[in-house]
HTML snippet that shows the backbone in 3Dmol.js (N, CA, C, O; Angstrom):
<script src="https://3Dmol.org/build/3Dmol-min.js"></script>
<div id="view" style="width:600px;height:400px;position:relative"></div>
<script>
const pdb = `
ATOM      1  N   MET A   1    -119.872 -39.413  79.664  1.00  0.00           N
ATOM      2  CA  MET A   1    -119.690 -41.007  79.832  1.00  0.00           C
ATOM      3  C   MET A   1    -121.182 -40.948  79.433  1.00  0.00           C
ATOM      4  O   MET A   1    -121.833 -40.087  80.026  1.00  0.00           O
ATOM      5  N   THR A   2    -121.821 -41.689  78.558  1.00  0.00           N
ATOM      6  CA  THR A   2    -123.515 -41.986  78.139  1.00  0.00           C
ATOM      7  C   THR A   2    -123.988 -43.182  79.006  1.00  0.00           C
ATOM      8  O   THR A   2    -123.269 -44.014  79.558  1.00  0.00           O
ATOM      9  N   LYS A   3    -125.266 -43.105  79.015  1.00  0.00           N
ATOM     10  CA  LYS A   3    -125.814 -44.392  79.444  1.00  0.00           C
ATOM     11  C   LYS A   3    -125.356 -45.721  78.813  1.00  0.00           C
ATOM     12  O   LYS A   3    -125.055 -46.774  79.374  1.00  0.00           O
ATOM     13  N   GLU A   4    -125.379 -45.411  77.535  1.00  0.00           N
ATOM     14  CA  GLU A   4    -124.915 -46.875  76.574  1.00  0.00           C
ATOM     15  C   GLU A   4    -123.483 -46.871  76.869  1.00  0.00           C
ATOM     16  O   GLU A   4    -123.194 -48.035  77.146  1.00  0.00           O
ATOM     17  N   GLN A   5    -122.907 -46.458  76.911  1.00  0.00           N
ATOM     18  CA  GLN A   5    -121.340 -46.296  76.660  1.00  0.00           C
ATOM     19  C   GLN A   5    -121.004 -47.207  78.225  1.00  0.00           C
ATOM     20  O   GLN A   5    -120.223 -48.147  78.371  1.00  0.00           O
ATOM     21  N   ILE A   6    -121.874 -46.561  79.247  1.00  0.00           N
ATOM     22  CA  ILE A   6    -121.517 -47.359  80.638  1.00  0.00           C
ATOM     23  C   ILE A   6    -122.354 -48.502  80.416  1.00  0.00           C
ATOM     24  O   ILE A   6    -121.565 -49.446  80.474  1.00  0.00           O
ATOM     25  N   ILE A   7    -123.458 -48.941  80.204  1.00  0.00           N
ATOM     26  CA  ILE A   7    -123.512 -50.194  79.580  1.00  0.00           C
ATOM     27  C   ILE A   7    -122.545 -51.169  78.977  1.00  0.00           C
ATOM     28  O   ILE A   7    -122.157 -52.222  79.484  1.00  0.00           O
ATOM     29  N   GLU A   8    -122.222 -50.666  77.840  1.00  0.00           N
ATOM     30  CA  GLU A   8    -121.240 -51.663  76.790  1.00  0.00           C
ATOM     31  C   GLU A   8    -119.811 -51.869  77.902  1.00  0.00           C
ATOM     32  O   GLU A   8    -119.212 -52.943  77.970  1.00  0.00           O
ATOM     33  N   LYS A   9    -119.496 -50.878  78.566  1.00  0.00           N
ATOM     34  CA  LYS A   9    -118.039 -50.819  79.246  1.00  0.00           C
ATOM     35  C   LYS A   9    -118.221 -52.001  80.575  1.00  0.00           C
ATOM     36  O   LYS A   9    -117.432 -52.910  80.832  1.00  0.00           O
ATOM     37  N   VAL A  10    -119.313 -51.718  81.194  1.00  0.00           N
ATOM     38  CA  VAL A  10    -119.789 -52.983  81.902  1.00  0.00           C
ATOM     39  C   VAL A  10    -119.530 -54.541  81.725  1.00  0.00           C
ATOM     40  O   VAL A  10    -118.868 -55.459  82.208  1.00  0.00           O
ATOM     41  N   ASN A  11    -120.673 -54.206  80.508  1.00  0.00           N
ATOM     42  CA  ASN A  11    -121.007 -55.899  80.353  1.00  0.00           C
ATOM     43  C   ASN A  11    -119.861 -56.141  79.439  1.00  0.00           C
ATOM     44  O   ASN A  11    -119.707 -57.361  79.485  1.00  0.00           O
ATOM     45  N   ALA A  12    -118.796 -55.541  78.471  1.00  0.00           N
ATOM     46  CA  ALA A  12    -117.481 -56.175  77.951  1.00  0.00           C
ATOM     47  C   ALA A  12    -116.591 -56.582  78.953  1.00  0.00           C
ATOM     48  O   ALA A  12    -115.880 -57.566  78.753  1.00  0.00           O
ATOM     49  N   LEU A  13    -116.505 -55.632  80.553  1.00  0.00           N
ATOM     50  CA  LEU A  13    -116.091 -56.292  81.714  1.00  0.00           C
ATOM     51  C   LEU A  13    -116.175 -57.570  82.117  1.00  0.00           C
ATOM     52  O   LEU A  13    -115.269 -58.383  81.928  1.00  0.00           O
ATOM     53  N   LEU A  14    -117.407 -57.867  82.773  1.00  0.00           N
ATOM     54  CA  LEU A  14    -118.193 -58.905  82.886  1.00  0.00           C
ATOM     55  C   LEU A  14    -117.794 -59.808  82.094  1.00  0.00           C
ATOM     56  O   LEU A  14    -117.252 -60.743  82.683  1.00  0.00           O
ATOM     57  N   VAL A  15    -117.871 -59.949  80.440  1.00  0.00           N
ATOM     58  CA  VAL A  15    -117.668 -60.953  79.892  1.00  0.00           C
ATOM     59  C   VAL A  15    -115.864 -61.393  79.920  1.00  0.00           C
ATOM     60  O   VAL A  15    -115.444 -62.550  79.922  1.00  0.00           O
ATOM     61  N   GLU A  16    -114.936 -60.034  79.942  1.00  0.00           N
ATOM     62  CA  GLU A  16    -113.490 -60.544  79.836  1.00  0.00           C
ATOM     63  C   GLU A  16    -113.221 -61.060  81.253  1.00  0.00           C
ATOM     64  O   GLU A  16    -112.509 -62.023  81.543  1.00  0.00           O
ATOM     65  N   GLU A  17    -113.732 -60.466  81.881  1.00  0.00           N
ATOM     66  CA  GLU A  17    -113.079 -60.511  83.605  1.00  0.00           C
ATOM     67  C   GLU A  17    -113.387 -62.041  84.249  1.00  0.00           C
ATOM     68  O   GLU A  17    -112.668 -62.939  84.687  1.00  0.00           O
ATOM     69  N   PHE A  18    -115.009 -61.835  84.052  1.00  0.00           N
ATOM     70  CA  PHE A  18    -115.903 -62.656  85.023  1.00  0.00           C
ATOM     71  C   PHE A  18    -116.076 -64.219  84.049  1.00  0.00           C
ATOM     72  O   PHE A  18    -116.392 -65.302  84.541  1.00  0.00           O
ATOM     73  N   GLU A  19    -115.744 -63.936  82.439  1.00  0.00           N
ATOM     74  CA  GLU A  19    -116.351 -65.145  81.425  1.00  0.00           C
ATOM     75  C   GLU A  19    -117.793 -65.434  81.798  1.00  0.00           C
ATOM     76  O   GLU A  19    -118.209 -66.577  81.985  1.00  0.00           O
ATOM     77  N   ILE A  20    -118.708 -64.083  81.921  1.00  0.00           N
ATOM     78  CA  ILE A  20    -119.973 -64.564  81.977  1.00  0.00           C
ATOM     79  C   ILE A  20    -120.400 -64.513  80.207  1.00  0.00           C
ATOM     80  O   ILE A  20    -119.978 -64.057  79.144  1.00  0.00           O
ATOM     81  N   ASP A  21    -121.377 -65.212  80.693  1.00  0.00           N
ATOM     82  CA  ASP A  21    -121.965 -65.326  78.989  1.00  0.00           C
ATOM     83  C   ASP A  21    -122.875 -64.005  78.613  1.00  0.00           C
ATOM     84  O   ASP A  21    -123.909 -63.795  79.246  1.00  0.00           O
ATOM     85  N   ALA A  22    -122.466 -63.161  77.602  1.00  0.00           N
ATOM     86  CA  ALA A  22    -123.331 -62.055  77.232  1.00  0.00           C
ATOM     87  C   ALA A  22    -124.713 -62.284  77.608  1.00  0.00           C
ATOM     88  O   ALA A  22    -125.391 -61.472  78.236  1.00  0.00           O
ATOM     89  N   GLN A  23    -125.185 -63.642  77.121  1.00  0.00           N
ATOM     90  CA  GLN A  23    -126.610 -63.823  76.750  1.00  0.00           C
ATOM     91  C   GLN A  23    -127.466 -63.727  78.301  1.00  0.00           C
ATOM     92  O   GLN A  23    -128.672 -63.790  78.541  1.00  0.00           O
ATOM     93  N   LEU A  24    -126.558 -63.592  78.994  1.00  0.00           N
ATOM     94  CA  LEU A  24    -127.241 -63.321  80.763  1.00  0.00           C
ATOM     95  C   LEU A  24    -127.101 -62.138  81.093  1.00  0.00           C
ATOM     96  O   LEU A  24    -127.540 -61.842  82.205  1.00  0.00           O
ATOM     97  N   LEU A  25    -126.485 -61.108  80.307  1.00  0.00           N
ATOM     98  CA  LEU A  25    -126.244 -59.795  81.043  1.00  0.00           C
ATOM     99  C   LEU A  25    -127.974 -59.156  80.300  1.00  0.00           C
ATOM    100  O   LEU A  25    -128.003 -58.940  79.089  1.00  0.00           O
ATOM    101  N   GLU A  26    -128.972 -58.973  80.956  1.00  0.00           N
ATOM    102  CA  GLU A  26    -129.955 -58.703  81.171  1.00  0.00           C
ATOM    103  C   GLU A  26    -129.983 -57.077  82.195  1.00  0.00           C
ATOM    104  O   GLU A  26    -129.291 -56.955  83.205  1.00  0.00           O
ATOM    105  N   PRO A  27    -130.790 -56.116  81.739  1.00  0.00           N
ATOM    106  CA  PRO A  27    -131.008 -55.400  83.251  1.00  0.00           C
ATOM    107  C   PRO A  27    -131.281 -55.564  84.298  1.00  0.00           C
ATOM    108  O   PRO A  27    -130.944 -54.919  85.291  1.00  0.00           O
ATOM    109  N   SER A  28    -132.039 -56.602  84.195  1.00  0.00           N
ATOM    110  CA  SER A  28    -132.877 -57.481  85.292  1.00  0.00           C
ATOM    111  C   SER A  28    -132.104 -58.498  86.010  1.00  0.00           C
ATOM    112  O   SER A  28    -132.381 -58.504  87.209  1.00  0.00           O
ATOM    113  N   ALA A  29    -131.404 -59.182  85.730  1.00  0.00           N
ATOM    114  CA  ALA A  29    -130.556 -60.270  86.254  1.00  0.00           C
ATOM    115  C   ALA A  29    -129.649 -59.672  87.396  1.00  0.00           C
ATOM    116  O   ALA A  29    -128.822 -58.764  87.486  1.00  0.00           O
ATOM    117  N   SER A  30    -130.233 -60.671  88.269  1.00  0.00           N
ATOM    118  CA  SER A  30    -129.234 -60.659  89.804  1.00  0.00           C
ATOM    119  C   SER A  30    -127.979 -60.740  89.763  1.00  0.00           C
ATOM    120  O   SER A  30    -127.532 -61.669  89.090  1.00  0.00           O
ATOM    121  N   LEU A  31    -127.359 -60.159  90.197  1.00  0.00           N
ATOM    122  CA  LEU A  31    -125.656 -60.197  90.311  1.00  0.00           C
ATOM    123  C   LEU A  31    -125.313 -61.588  90.591  1.00  0.00           C
ATOM    124  O   LEU A  31    -124.909 -62.397  89.756  1.00  0.00           O
ATOM    125  N   LYS A  32    -125.530 -61.824  91.973  1.00  0.00           N
ATOM    126  CA  LYS A  32    -125.314 -62.848  92.711  1.00  0.00           C
ATOM    127  C   LYS A  32    -126.198 -64.235  92.041  1.00  0.00           C
ATOM    128  O   LYS A  32    -125.627 -65.286  91.751  1.00  0.00           O
ATOM    129  N   GLN A  33    -127.570 -64.022  91.878  1.00  0.00           N
ATOM    130  CA  GLN A  33    -128.002 -65.521  91.628  1.00  0.00           C
ATOM    131  C   GLN A  33    -127.845 -65.825  90.143  1.00  0.00           C
ATOM    132  O   GLN A  33    -127.268 -66.907  90.031  1.00  0.00           O
ATOM    133  N   ASP A  34    -128.163 -65.236  88.853  1.00  0.00           N
ATOM    134  CA  ASP A  34    -128.176 -65.261  87.681  1.00  0.00           C
ATOM    135  C   ASP A  34    -126.896 -64.900  87.163  1.00  0.00           C
ATOM    136  O   ASP A  34    -126.746 -65.195  85.977  1.00  0.00           O
ATOM    137  N   LEU A  35    -125.821 -64.276  87.793  1.00  0.00           N
ATOM    138  CA  LEU A  35    -124.544 -63.843  87.283  1.00  0.00           C
ATOM    139  C   LEU A  35    -123.852 -64.620  88.024  1.00  0.00           C
ATOM    140  O   LEU A  35    -122.708 -64.777  87.598  1.00  0.00           O
ATOM    141  N   GLU A  36    -124.069 -65.108  88.865  1.00  0.00           N
ATOM    142  CA  GLU A  36    -123.023 -65.715  90.171  1.00  0.00           C
ATOM    143  C   GLU A  36    -121.725 -65.073  90.407  1.00  0.00           C
ATOM    144  O   GLU A  36    -120.699 -65.689  90.116  1.00  0.00           O
ATOM    145  N   ILE A  37    -121.656 -63.524  91.063  1.00  0.00           N
ATOM    146  CA  ILE A  37    -120.775 -62.757  91.536  1.00  0.00           C
ATOM    147  C   ILE A  37    -120.775 -63.319  92.520  1.00  0.00           C
ATOM    148  O   ILE A  37    -121.861 -63.654  92.993  1.00  0.00           O
ATOM    149  N   ASP A  38    -119.662 -63.609  93.143  1.00  0.00           N
ATOM    150  CA  ASP A  38    -119.692 -63.628  94.585  1.00  0.00           C
ATOM    151  C   ASP A  38    -119.084 -62.790  95.431  1.00  0.00           C
ATOM    152  O   ASP A  38    -118.845 -61.750  94.817  1.00  0.00           O
ATOM    153  N   SER A  39    -118.634 -62.718  96.790  1.00  0.00           N
ATOM    154  CA  SER A  39    -118.381 -61.328  97.970  1.00  0.00           C
ATOM    155  C   SER A  39    -116.890 -61.651  96.726  1.00  0.00           C
ATOM    156  O   SER A  39    -116.886 -60.750  95.887  1.00  0.00           O
ATOM    157  N   LEU A  40    -116.019 -62.431  96.548  1.00  0.00           N
ATOM    158  CA  LEU A  40    -114.501 -62.047  95.966  1.00  0.00           C
ATOM    159  C   LEU A  40    -114.677 -61.487  95.160  1.00  0.00           C
ATOM    160  O   LEU A  40    -113.907 -60.561  94.908  1.00  0.00           O
ATOM    161  N   ASP A  41    -115.955 -61.799  94.208  1.00  0.00           N
ATOM    162  CA  ASP A  41    -115.727 -61.036  92.893  1.00  0.00           C
ATOM    163  C   ASP A  41    -116.113 -59.492  93.005  1.00  0.00           C
ATOM    164  O   ASP A  41    -116.019 -58.816  91.980  1.00  0.00           O
ATOM    165  N   PHE A  42    -116.555 -58.877  94.224  1.00  0.00           N
ATOM    166  CA  PHE A  42    -117.001 -57.992  94.145  1.00  0.00           C
ATOM    167  C   PHE A  42    -115.910 -57.581  94.766  1.00  0.00           C
ATOM    168  O   PHE A  42    -116.277 -56.573  95.370  1.00  0.00           O
ATOM    169  N   VAL A  43    -114.607 -57.784  95.016  1.00  0.00           N
ATOM    170  CA  VAL A  43    -113.507 -57.151  95.426  1.00  0.00           C
ATOM    171  C   VAL A  43    -112.851 -57.122  94.581  1.00  0.00           C
ATOM    172  O   VAL A  43    -112.010 -56.249  94.794  1.00  0.00           O
ATOM    173  N   ASP A  44    -112.655 -57.717  93.391  1.00  0.00           N
ATOM    174  CA  ASP A  44    -112.368 -57.364  91.860  1.00  0.00           C
ATOM    175  C   ASP A  44    -112.934 -56.473  91.084  1.00  0.00           C
ATOM    176  O   ASP A  44    -112.447 -55.687  90.271  1.00  0.00           O
ATOM    177  N   ILE A  45    -114.522 -56.768  91.572  1.00  0.00           N
ATOM    178  CA  ILE A  45    -115.390 -55.339  90.723  1.00  0.00           C
ATOM    179  C   ILE A  45    -114.990 -53.722  91.332  1.00  0.00           C
ATOM    180  O   ILE A  45    -115.144 -52.621  90.803  1.00  0.00           O
ATOM    181  N   VAL A  46    -114.647 -53.958  92.130  1.00  0.00           N
ATOM    182  CA  VAL A  46    -114.007 -52.661  93.092  1.00  0.00           C
ATOM    183  C   VAL A  46    -112.641 -51.934  92.444  1.00  0.00           C
ATOM    184  O   VAL A  46    -112.352 -50.781  92.123  1.00  0.00           O
ATOM    185  N   VAL A  47    -112.056 -53.040  92.428  1.00  0.00           N
ATOM    186  CA  VAL A  47    -110.791 -52.770  91.138  1.00  0.00           C
ATOM    187  C   VAL A  47    -111.025 -52.233  89.868  1.00  0.00           C
ATOM    188  O   VAL A  47    -110.470 -51.273  89.332  1.00  0.00           O
ATOM    189  N   LEU A  48    -111.686 -52.778  89.554  1.00  0.00           N
ATOM    190  CA  LEU A  48    -112.259 -52.404  87.656  1.00  0.00           C
ATOM    191  C   LEU A  48    -112.693 -51.430  87.850  1.00  0.00           C
ATOM    192  O   LEU A  48    -112.200 -50.606  87.079  1.00  0.00           O
ATOM    193  N   ILE A  49    -113.705 -50.831  88.778  1.00  0.00           N
ATOM    194  CA  ILE A  49    -114.260 -49.924  88.856  1.00  0.00           C
ATOM    195  C   ILE A  49    -113.273 -48.192  88.703  1.00  0.00           C
ATOM    196  O   ILE A  49    -113.086 -47.164  88.051  1.00  0.00           O
ATOM    197  N   ASP A  50    -112.993 -48.854  89.686  1.00  0.00           N
ATOM    198  CA  ASP A  50    -111.393 -47.514  90.289  1.00  0.00           C
ATOM    199  C   ASP A  50    -110.657 -47.307  88.711  1.00  0.00           C
ATOM    200  O   ASP A  50    -110.376 -46.213  88.221  1.00  0.00           O
ATOM    201  N   ARG A  51    -110.465 -48.449  88.165  1.00  0.00           N
ATOM    202  CA  ARG A  51    -109.171 -48.626  86.815  1.00  0.00           C
ATOM    203  C   ARG A  51    -109.891 -48.107  85.823  1.00  0.00           C
ATOM    204  O   ARG A  51    -109.254 -47.286  85.164  1.00  0.00           O
ATOM    205  N   GLU A  52    -111.426 -48.360  85.337  1.00  0.00           N
ATOM    206  CA  GLU A  52    -112.381 -47.938  84.110  1.00  0.00           C
ATOM    207  C   GLU A  52    -112.725 -46.899  84.555  1.00  0.00           C
ATOM    208  O   GLU A  52    -112.568 -46.045  83.682  1.00  0.00           O
ATOM    209  N   PHE A  53    -113.225 -46.365  85.698  1.00  0.00           N
ATOM    210  CA  PHE A  53    -114.355 -45.228  86.003  1.00  0.00           C
ATOM    211  C   PHE A  53    -113.646 -43.748  86.527  1.00  0.00           C
ATOM    212  O   PHE A  53    -114.098 -42.609  86.411  1.00  0.00           O
ATOM    213  N   GLY A  54    -112.489 -44.166  87.086  1.00  0.00           N
ATOM    214  CA  GLY A  54    -111.848 -43.584  87.816  1.00  0.00           C
ATOM    215  C   GLY A  54    -112.611 -43.419  89.459  1.00  0.00           C
ATOM    216  O   GLY A  54    -112.461 -42.331  90.014  1.00  0.00           O
ATOM    217  N   PHE A  55    -113.123 -44.123  89.926  1.00  0.00           N
ATOM    218  CA  PHE A  55    -113.704 -43.673  90.808  1.00  0.00           C
ATOM    219  C   PHE A  55    -113.600 -45.239  92.135  1.00  0.00           C
ATOM    220  O   PHE A  55    -113.914 -46.387  91.820  1.00  0.00           O
ATOM    221  N   LYS A  56    -113.125 -44.848  93.455  1.00  0.00           N
ATOM    222  CA  LYS A  56    -113.151 -46.069  94.189  1.00  0.00           C
ATOM    223  C   LYS A  56    -114.755 -46.662  94.729  1.00  0.00           C
ATOM    224  O   LYS A  56    -115.004 -45.761  95.529  1.00  0.00           O
ATOM    225  N   PRO A  57    -115.534 -47.258  94.768  1.00  0.00           N
ATOM    226  CA  PRO A  57    -116.703 -47.489  95.657  1.00  0.00           C
ATOM    227  C   PRO A  57    -116.714 -48.252  96.726  1.00  0.00           C
ATOM    228  O   PRO A  57    -115.985 -49.198  97.024  1.00  0.00           O
ATOM    229  N   LYS A  58    -117.564 -47.789  97.258  1.00  0.00           N
ATOM    230  CA  LYS A  58    -117.844 -47.958  98.799  1.00  0.00           C
ATOM    231  C   LYS A  58    -118.206 -49.028  98.974  1.00  0.00           C
ATOM    232  O   LYS A  58    -119.125 -49.339  98.217  1.00  0.00           O
ATOM    233  N   ALA A  59    -117.670 -50.349 100.165  1.00  0.00           N
ATOM    234  CA  ALA A  59    -118.584 -51.741 100.009  1.00  0.00           C
ATOM    235  C   ALA A  59    -119.622 -51.241 100.821  1.00  0.00           C
ATOM    236  O   ALA A  59    -120.449 -52.067 100.433  1.00  0.00           O
ATOM    237  N   GLU A  60    -120.049 -50.780 101.371  1.00  0.00           N
ATOM    238  CA  GLU A  60    -121.728 -50.098 101.888  1.00  0.00           C
ATOM    239  C   GLU A  60    -122.439 -50.104 100.843  1.00  0.00           C
ATOM    240  O   GLU A  60    -123.502 -50.697 100.658  1.00  0.00           O
ATOM    241  N   GLU A  61    -121.740 -49.306 100.004  1.00  0.00           N
ATOM    242  CA  GLU A  61    -122.793 -48.277  98.536  1.00  0.00           C
ATOM    243  C   GLU A  61    -122.935 -49.759  97.791  1.00  0.00           C
ATOM    244  O   GLU A  61    -124.018 -49.867  97.216  1.00  0.00           O
ATOM    245  N   LEU A  62    -122.296 -50.621  97.709  1.00  0.00           N
ATOM    246  CA  LEU A  62    -121.981 -51.759  96.550  1.00  0.00           C
ATOM    247  C   LEU A  62    -123.049 -52.950  97.380  1.00  0.00           C
ATOM    248  O   LEU A  62    -123.220 -53.963  96.703  1.00  0.00           O
ATOM    249  N   LYS A  63    -123.611 -52.942  98.443  1.00  0.00           N
ATOM    250  CA  LYS A  63    -124.681 -53.569  99.051  1.00  0.00           C
ATOM    251  C   LYS A  63    -126.002 -53.682  98.630  1.00  0.00           C
ATOM    252  O   LYS A  63    -126.815 -54.602  98.540  1.00  0.00           O
ATOM    253  N   ALA A  64    -125.986 -52.456  98.391  1.00  0.00           N
ATOM    254  CA  ALA A  64    -127.391 -51.834  98.014  1.00  0.00           C
ATOM    255  C   ALA A  64    -127.684 -52.262  96.666  1.00  0.00           C
ATOM    256  O   ALA A  64    -128.854 -52.124  96.309  1.00  0.00           O
ATOM    257  N   VAL A  65    -126.496 -52.972  95.478  1.00  0.00           N
ATOM    258  CA  VAL A  65    -126.301 -53.034  94.228  1.00  0.00           C
ATOM    259  C   VAL A  65    -126.831 -54.491  94.005  1.00  0.00           C
ATOM    260  O   VAL A  65    -126.079 -55.432  94.255  1.00  0.00           O
ATOM    261  N   LYS A  66    -127.817 -54.660  93.646  1.00  0.00           N
ATOM    262  CA  LYS A  66    -128.449 -56.244  93.205  1.00  0.00           C
ATOM    263  C   LYS A  66    -128.756 -56.807  92.182  1.00  0.00           C
ATOM    264  O   LYS A  66    -128.992 -58.009  92.053  1.00  0.00           O
ATOM    265  N   THR A  67    -128.781 -55.907  91.296  1.00  0.00           N
ATOM    266  CA  THR A  67    -129.322 -56.446  89.872  1.00  0.00           C
ATOM    267  C   THR A  67    -128.017 -55.536  88.627  1.00  0.00           C
ATOM    268  O   THR A  67    -127.215 -54.632  88.861  1.00  0.00           O
ATOM    269  N   LEU A  68    -128.221 -56.038  87.777  1.00  0.00           N
ATOM    270  CA  LEU A  68    -127.415 -55.234  86.780  1.00  0.00           C
ATOM    271  C   LEU A  68    -127.698 -54.068  86.230  1.00  0.00           C
ATOM    272  O   LEU A  68    -126.805 -53.503  85.598  1.00  0.00           O
ATOM    273  N   GLN A  69    -128.607 -53.642  86.315  1.00  0.00           N
ATOM    274  CA  GLN A  69    -129.402 -52.569  86.321  1.00  0.00           C
ATOM    275  C   GLN A  69    -129.092 -51.445  87.042  1.00  0.00           C
ATOM    276  O   GLN A  69    -129.031 -50.313  86.562  1.00  0.00           O
ATOM    277  N   ASP A  70    -128.822 -51.844  88.600  1.00  0.00           N
ATOM    278  CA  ASP A  70    -128.690 -51.067  89.567  1.00  0.00           C
ATOM    279  C   ASP A  70    -127.246 -51.041  89.208  1.00  0.00           C
ATOM    280  O   ASP A  70    -127.000 -49.840  89.326  1.00  0.00           O
ATOM    281  N   PHE A  71    -126.237 -51.565  88.876  1.00  0.00           N
ATOM    282  CA  PHE A  71    -124.903 -51.664  88.637  1.00  0.00           C
ATOM    283  C   PHE A  71    -124.628 -50.118  87.955  1.00  0.00           C
ATOM    284  O   PHE A  71    -124.083 -49.072  88.307  1.00  0.00           O
ATOM    285  N   TYR A  72    -125.334 -50.625  86.783  1.00  0.00           N
ATOM    286  CA  TYR A  72    -125.405 -49.530  85.581  1.00  0.00           C
ATOM    287  C   TYR A  72    -125.834 -48.023  86.639  1.00  0.00           C
ATOM    288  O   TYR A  72    -125.004 -47.143  86.866  1.00  0.00           O
ATOM    289  N   ASN A  73    -126.808 -48.003  87.002  1.00  0.00           N
ATOM    290  CA  ASN A  73    -126.982 -46.817  87.676  1.00  0.00           C
ATOM    291  C   ASN A  73    -125.986 -46.358  88.511  1.00  0.00           C
ATOM    292  O   ASN A  73    -125.522 -45.223  88.404  1.00  0.00           O
ATOM    293  N   TYR A  74    -125.525 -47.383  89.566  1.00  0.00           N
ATOM    294  CA  TYR A  74    -124.919 -46.754  90.479  1.00  0.00           C
ATOM    295  C   TYR A  74    -123.238 -46.025  89.739  1.00  0.00           C
ATOM    296  O   TYR A  74    -122.635 -45.078  90.243  1.00  0.00           O
ATOM    297  N   ILE A  75    -122.886 -46.638  88.727  1.00  0.00           N
ATOM    298  CA  ILE A  75    -122.107 -45.879  88.275  1.00  0.00           C
ATOM    299  C   ILE A  75    -121.965 -45.083  87.748  1.00  0.00           C
ATOM    300  O   ILE A  75    -120.955 -44.380  87.768  1.00  0.00           O
ATOM    301  N   GLU A  76    -123.275 -44.875  86.870  1.00  0.00           N
ATOM    302  CA  GLU A  76    -123.889 -43.616  86.161  1.00  0.00           C
ATOM    303  C   GLU A  76    -123.989 -42.495  87.124  1.00  0.00           C
ATOM    304  O   GLU A  76    -123.735 -41.358  86.729  1.00  0.00           O
ATOM    305  N   ALA A  77    -124.429 -42.769  88.679  1.00  0.00           N
ATOM    306  CA  ALA A  77    -125.015 -41.760  89.470  1.00  0.00           C
ATOM    307  C   ALA A  77    -123.132 -40.979  90.035  1.00  0.00           C
ATOM    308  O   ALA A  77    -123.004 -39.825  90.443  1.00  0.00           O
ATOM    309  N   HIS A  78    -122.191 -41.782  89.917  1.00  0.00           N
ATOM    310  CA  HIS A  78    -120.777 -41.456  90.404  1.00  0.00           C
ATOM    311  C   HIS A  78    -120.158 -40.778  89.418  1.00  0.00           C
ATOM    312  O   HIS A  78    -119.253 -40.012  89.751  1.00  0.00           O
ATOM    313  N   LEU A  79    -120.475 -40.900  88.147  1.00  0.00           N
ATOM    314  CA  LEU A  79    -119.826 -40.159  86.834  1.00  0.00           C
ATOM    315  C   LEU A  79    -120.218 -38.812  86.625  1.00  0.00           C
ATOM    316  O   LEU A  79    -119.648 -37.895  86.033  1.00  0.00           O
ATOM    317  N   ALA A  80    -121.424 -38.876  87.294  1.00  0.00           N
ATOM    318  CA  ALA A  80    -122.289 -37.584  87.250  1.00  0.00           C
ATOM    319  C   ALA A  80    -121.632 -36.101  87.946  1.00  0.00           C
ATOM    320  O   ALA A  80    -122.293 -35.063  87.925  1.00  0.00           O
TER     321      ALA A  80
END
`;
const viewer = $3Dmol.createViewer("view");
viewer.addModel(pdb, "pdb");
viewer.setStyle({}, {cartoon: {color: "spectrum"}});
viewer.zoomTo();
viewer.render();
</script>
């Protein structure tokens, strides 16, 4: 899966599952402050990553994911 495909899929999931405005989906956007993703949403994100990308993220690893770019990079690194 290419980086562009990862970005497209992640953005689509955020829009569909969390009703986030697509215009807010900038790589520099903070997941918590800009996109208002809270700790309960991260539980859903773990399930979505497992379902859509085929691996189960570790909670301690997700703590380092602060921006949308971090999120793209995290998924890309685990698919490599």
